[in-house]
N, C-alpha and C positions, 0 to 999 in steps of 0.2 A: 566631121561626117557621124551620122546617125543610121543606126543599123537594128533592122529588127529581127532577131533571132529566133527559129522556129528550130528548137532541141533535134525535130524528127529530120531535119533536112540538113544536118551539120556535114554529114559526106558531100554535098551539093556545095557548100560553103569554103569547103577545104578546095575542092576542084577550083570553083569561080574565083573565090576573092582567098587566097593564098595568105596575104599581109594581115585580113580582117580577120580571119580564121586562127593566124598564131596571136593577135592580141587581143582576142577570145579566150583562146587557151590558156595566156597569162594570166588575164584576169580573173579567169576561174580557179585556178591552181595557186595565185597569189595569197598568203595568208592573212592578208591584211585584209582581203575581199570580205565583203558579209558571207556570214555563212547561208543565209536566205535571200532571196533574188526573188523579188517580186513580180509575177507576169502580168502585161496589159490584160489578162485574163483570171488574173489572180485575185490576190485579197484585196476586197473593195470596202473595207471598213476603215473608219478612225483615222491616223496616220499615215496608215501604210497601204494606201493607194498605189495605184501603178506608177512608176517613177522611170527617170533615165538614169543609168548607170556609165559615169565619165571614168575613160582609162587613160593613162597616157602610153603609149609603146613606139619605140624607135623616134621619136620626138614628135608623134600624131597622135592626134587627142581623137580616141574613139567614142563615142555616145554608144551605146546597147540599150535597146528594151525587148523585154522578152515576152514569147507566146506566153510561156508556160513558168509556172513558180517552181525554182530550183532549191534546193535542199540540199547543202554540203554536208558529209558525216565523213568519220574516220573509216578505213577501210576495215576489212575482219583482221583479228587479231593475225599477226606474222607478215600481215601486205600493209607496206611503205604508201603512203600518200593517200588522197581523199577520193570518194565516190560522190555522183553528182544524182540524186533520184530526181523527178521531176514530176508534177502533175499538173492539170488544168481546172481551174473553178469553175470554168465554163460545163465542162462536162457535170451531169447530174451524180448527186453525190449517191453511194450506194445506202448509206444511213444518214440520218441528220437526227437532232434530240437538242434538249435544253443546255447540252455543254457541247455543242460544236458538232462537225459532219466531218463524216469518213469518206475519201476522193480515193479513186483508183490510182498508184503508181503507173504512170505511163512507158516508165524505161527508167534505165540507169548508165551512166556514164564513168569510163574511167580513163583519165590520159596515162599515156606511155612517155619513153623519150620522143619517138620518133611516130607515135600514131595513138587514134583513140580507139576504145571497144565502146560500143552501143549496144546493149542486152534491152529488149524489148520485155517488159513486165506483165505477167499476168497473173501471180500469185503476191502481188504485194498493194498496200495501201496506206493510206498517211490521214490521221485523226487530226484534223485542225483545229483549234478553238482562239478565238479572238475575246478577251476577257480584262476587266479592271481592277477585279479585288485581288488584291497581293495574295492572300492566301490559298488562290487558283491555282498558284503555280505549286505551291505543298501538293495539294489535293494531286496534281497531275504526275509530279515525283512520285507520290505512292502508288500511283494506277502503275507507272513504271515500273516500279519494285515489285509489287503486285503480278504483273505479267512476266516479269522474270522469273519470279516465283513458283507461277504455274505450269511455264515453258511450252505451253502448246503452241503459240503464235508468233514465236522468237522477233519479241521485239526491242528495237534500236533505242538506244538512247535518247531524250526528246530533246530536239531543238527550241530555245528561246529565243524571242527577239522582241527587245524593250524599248519603246521609246517613250518617255515622261510616265502615264499614271496607266497607259495602254500596253499591252503586251497581245504575241502569237505565240502559239506553240504549235511545235507539229511532232507526232508522233506514231512511227514507219512503223510496221507488224505485217505479219504475211495475211494472206486475205484469207478469211472463213468460208469457205465454197459451200452454195448450197443458197436455202432461203430461209428467212426468218418462221419459226412455226406460227406468230403472229399472221404473219400473210397465209398461212395454211390453216386457221381458225376462223378469223372473223370472215362473218358470211358476206361481208362488203369488199373482201379482199382476195377470198379463194374461189377460183375456177371450178374446183369438185372439190364435196365432200372427202375426208380421208376415210379410206375403208377399215373394218376392222382390224385387220392384218397390219397394217399401218401403225395402227393406233397403240394394237397389243406391241411392235418392235419398236415403235417412239416410247412409248412407258420404260422400258428397259433401257434403251438407247441415252435415253436424257439422264435418268436415276445414276447407271452407268459415269456420263461424262461427269456430272455434279460429284461425284464421289471422286474420278481420278483427277480431275482437273482443278478441283476446288477442296474437297474437305482432305484429301491423301495431302495437300499441298500445304494445310495447315492454314488455310485460311476462309475468310467470312467474306462470300459474294455480297451480297445485301441489297442485287436488286436483281435476283433472277425472276423473270417473266417471258413471255411467249418473244419479244422483242430481241430480246438477248441469246436467244438459243437459234443457232443456225442448226439446219437441217440439209442435207446431204442425200438425196436417194439415189446416187451414182453407186454409191455402196448398199452392198443387203448383208445384213442388217444395216439400214440409215446409218450415216456418218451423224454425229451430234458435236457442237462446238458450242461451247460457251464464250460470249463475248462481254464487251464494254465492264472496265475493270476500274471503272470511276469511282465507288465507294468502297471497293475493298480494304479488310484490315487482315491483321493476322490475327489467327487465332488467339485467344487471351489477351489481346490490348483490346484497351477502348477507347473512343474518341468523344462521347457523349452526343454524336451528331444523330438527328432523327431523319433519315432518307431512304430512298427506296420508292417504287412506285406502289402509289395508295392499295391499290385493289390487290397488291400482292404483297405488301408490309405484314411482316409479322407484329403481333398486338404486342408485343414489347418495344419495339419499335417508337411507338406513339408515347412512350411514357417520358417524361420531362428527362432524365437523366438514363436512357436506354440502354441495358448490359446486352449486350449480343454474345451468338453463341453459335456453332453448327446448327443447333437447332433453329435459330432464325433462318435461315437457309431451307430447310426442311419444310418449314410453313411457308414459305414461296413455289417448294415444290410441289407441296401438294395443290396449293392452288391452281399451278399450272397442271397436274395431273386431273383435275377436277375440271376444269374447261376443255383439255382434251377429252375426256371420256363424256361431254355432252351436256354439261351444266348451261344453262342459256348464258348468250356470249353478254349481255347486261350486268352482270353480276362482277364482271372482270373492268369495269369503267368508272369509276369513283372520281366525283368533283373533287377539287382541292379543300372544298369547305368542310367534306365529311371527314366525321371523325371515327376512333377506335367502335364506339359503340356500332356505329352503320355500318363498318365494317363486319364487325361480328354479328350483324343482323342478315348479312348477305353469304357468311360463310354457314350455309346448312345442308349444303350437300344434296338437297331436298329435289333436285332438279336433272338429277345426272341421267344418262342414259337418253335425254331426251329425244334425241334425232331417231328416226324409224330403224335404221340399219341396227343401231345399239341395241333398240328395246327387242328389235326381232331374233337378233342372231346371239346374243347373250345370254347364258341360262339366269335362272333367279337365283341359284346358288353362286355363280362366279360374280351377279352384281351384286352381291352382298358382300363377296370378300373383296371386290375391288374397293365398294364404300366404305367397308370398315379401312383400309391401311389409309385410303385418302382422310379419314375423320380421325385417326389413328395420327398423321401427319399435320393435320391443322387443329388439333386440340391446343386448347387457351395456355394451360400448364407447360411449363419445359420440362419439366419434370416427368411427364406423362406424354409427351411428343415424342414420336419416336425419329431415330436418325435415318438418314437416307439408304444408309446401309440395310439397316433392318428393313426400312421400306421396300427396298430393292430384292432381300432374300424373301419377304412377304409374296413380291407380285411373281416371282421365279418359283415361289410353290402350287400358283395356280394352274391348271390345266389347260392352256391356251392351244395344243395339239390339235382338238378337235375342230377348232372352228377354220384353221388349215387345211381340211383336205377339201382337194377338188376334183377326187378320183368317184366318178359318176357308175361310169358303166356296169360297171360288179353287180350292183345294189340297187339302181332306180333304173326303171324303164322309162326312157327317155320319150320314146314314141307314144305312151299312155298317158305320162305327166305333162307333155305338152297339149294335148288332147284336153286332158283333166284341169288344165292352167284355163285355157282355152273358155271353157265352159264357165269357171270362175268368171275371167273377165267379160264375159256377156252379160250374167247376173250383178257383176256391179256395174256395166254401163245402164243397168232396169234399174239401178239404185241411184242414177243420178239423173237418169229421168223423174224418178220419183220426188226426187230433192227438188227439181225445177217445179214440179205439179204442187207440192204442198207448198210452196212460195207464192206459186197462183193463186193458189185458194184461201190463204192468208193465215197461214199456218209455218210463219217467220222460226219459230223457236226450232219446230220439230224439222224446219227445211235445215235449218243451221246444223241439227244434229244427225241428219241423213249424210250430208254433205259432207261431215267430218268423217263418219264412217266409212264411205265411199273412198274417201282422199287416203284413210290411214290404211283400208286392208290395200287399196290399188298400190299402195308404196311399199307394204310387204310385202305384194305378190310381184311386183317387179323386181324389187331384192332377191327374192327366193327363185327366179326364174334364172338368175345369175350366177346361182350358184346351190342347183338342188339338191345338196346332200341328204342322206335320213336323218343325220342330226337335225338338221336346218327345217326339213319339213316338217318335223315333231314340233319344233319352236312354234312356226310360222301356224300350226295347226291351234295350239296353246296359247297364242297371243289375239290370234284372230277371233277365236271362240269368246274371250274375254272381251275384246270391244265389243263384239256381236251380243253379247250379254247383257254389256252395260247400256248398249243403246237400247236393247230390248224393252228393260224396264220404263225409258222414257218414252215409247212409241208404243207401247200398249194399246191404246185406244185406238190405234189406226190397222184395224183387223187386215186389210189388204197388203199394209205393211209387213206386218207380222208372216202373212206366207212368203214376200219375198226372203226375209230375213233368213225364213227355215228353208229354202231354196239354196241360199248360199251356205248356210251352216251345213247341209247334206254336202254340197262339194267340198267344202272344204276340211270338213271331219274325214271323208272318206278316201282325200288325195293320195295316192298312192298305191291302194287296194285295186285289184282285178277284178275281183266278183265279191258284191257285197249282197247277195241275197238275203246271208245270216241276219245282217240288218235289216233289209228289207223294209216296205214300206211301211208295216205295222210299228217298226221301231221308230219311222219318221213321225206316223199318224199319233201315237201315243204320247210322244213330247219325252221320250227318255232322254234325248239330248239335253232336255234342259235350257234350251237357247230362245223358246217361242211359246206361246199359248197353244194348251191344246184345241184341234177342231178336227171335227170329222166330216167338214163340210167336203164336197164331190171335187169342189175345184181343187181344195187344199192336195187330196190326194191323188187325183190327176199331173198336177204338176210336181209332185213328189215321186209319182210313178216315171214321169219324162225324165227329169233330174236322174234318178237311178240308172235308168235304162242308159241313159249318155254317158254315165260313168262304167258301164260293164263293160269295159273294152278286154 
């Protein structure tokens, strides 16, 4: 007799087919039964395709085929018998990579003398690998030992099931709740950009996690990257968990293996006989932080044929803070401090490269508190602010119209410059509207003035555009002021702002008058 077994329906089986249930229990608890039972939706490769399992009980032969793959392990210390964890490969894996895939454990079953206990699992996963190379088994054992030493994922001993030159391994551990940092950073994977506050909190949390889960455990991870960093925003500040210990080694030991993900590998890992230290992980962490702080994502995806020299050519940190929010919110002083720390983490010389602990201390000295201030009412007149921002947005709309006009008049270069200016200032304006603190208003004025000054030099021969740039400049520079007579039309018309060419035209003065009067609220 053949029976299809769904472990999630074990109660129904026990009630409706007592003899079948008893035979199944005896089969599962028999120490001579396989420790891995493959399900119909289980391992689909090599010699381990789904199959029937036959067991004789009370003179009757039963054949079972399972919906789930079942893993038998000894129970926790002090408890007799076995536990049976099960999963389905039909379910999408949480993660997949070159060395296997990670699936959710659906439940755990234990048997006692007269009944069974079925616990639905919410926080366990299994890492499954199918491999042929004999040395891969040693690597999995090394990964298990590293996870035990790290301690934060409560890993169980690996199960191996071998046939001829093929092998399957199963490593059960706690699930790291959250999402990968990769899914938060890659522009094609993230639903929205991280806020400045999230980047600040993540910087500290990532360094603390590497320090406590890796460095203080006397380990070297060798594959720190956004895909191996799990972020859980259910906690405040967010909780960070380091995963994937496939390349782990103990501090002080060497295996001459050149490993890791190319864009994050340390320079020494490219050597013929690499020597690893905790500074190797510091380099990788520095690369992660560079990505987190706005470096362009193309610098973090290297083809396999790219070498050490190519890596060093993209580790310049020259494009940090490229996202408008970072450009607007961060002061020049803090940008400089962040860049300096990251550069010290990604120094080629391991002697000069700073440790994770030193990087953490350096980041903790930066005064990030000013960016987290959201109290507006006492210092910013929101009614006045909203009217003034509305005026700026009107002028930006005029910029957009002028950009189209330039394009239609066959000035593609000038049109592109005008369009870029409008897009940048519009982005800064949208960000400021979300959090108009006094500090950010000053930041906004400074960075917009620089953008306009840069555009002015490239559009100087279009006088009508200078009038418009001047009006936008006035509106931005006077943002937050209630009375601006001290600056007045003369300030504007004499060009003392330095943002546009001087002119005495009646049209310019008339426009300036109108703009200033609108700002005097």
